[in-house]
N, C-alpha and C positions, 0 to 999 in steps of 0.2 A: 824111598820106600814105595812099593807098588801095591795097589789093591790086588786081590786075587783075580787072575785072568783065567777063565775056564776055556779050554779049547780041546777039540777032538784031533788026535794025531792022525796025519795022513802021510803017505809016502812022498819023498822028494819028487819034484817034477823036472823033466829035461829042460835045459836052458843053454844059452850061449856060453862060449868059453869064458871062464873066470867068474861065472855067476851061478847061483843055485836058486831055484824056486822052491818055496815051501808053501804048501796049501794048508791053510788052517781054517777050521770051522769055529769061528768065535761065538761063544755062547753068551758071553758077558764081557764088557770092557769097551774101551774106546780106542780108535785108531792110534792116537798119540801114545797111549799106554802100551800098545803092542810094539810100536816102534822103539820106545824107550826101553822096554824089557829086552828086546833082541839086542839093542846097542849095549845094554848093561853086561851082556855075556860076550861082547866083543864082535858082534856081527854088524856089518854096515847094511842098513836098510835103504835100498835104492828106490823101491817102489812098493806101495801097498795098493791092492786092487780089491774093491768091494764088488761081489757078484750077487749079493742078496742083502736085504734089510728086513729083519723080522720074517714074516711069511711071504714077502715079495721077492721074487727072483728077477734079476736083470735080464736073463735069457739072451735073446738076440737083439735087444734094444741097442741102438747106437747112441753116442753122446748127443744130447739135445732132443732125442725122441721121447715121447711119452705114451703111456697106455692107460686107458681108463680102468679103474678098479670097479669090478661089478658090484652092484648094490648089495647083493647077498653077502659078499665078502666084507664090505664096510659094516653092515648090520651085525655080522658075527663078531667082528673086532670090537665094536662098541659094546656089545653084550659082555664080552670077556673083560673089558676095561671096568665095567660096573661091578664086577665081583670083588 
C-alpha cells in the first residue's frame, strides 16, 4: 500500500526509441515511493531525475557543483519552519 503521492500532471516529453519521459512535479512523497507506484501499474522506471528540492532549483548546476544560498533565503526558510 502506498501513501498518497500528490503530483501535477504534465505532458509526455520526447525520448529515445522504446522509452518515454514523464515529467512530474512531486508535491509530496519520496523517490522510492514514486518508483514503486509506477512499477505497480506495470511501468519500468529506468531513471528518476530531481531538478528541484523544495524552493531550490538545480538549474544549470553540474554534478558536484554547489551554489551558496543567500542569507535572506535561509532566514525566510527558518522563519517558515518556526510557524
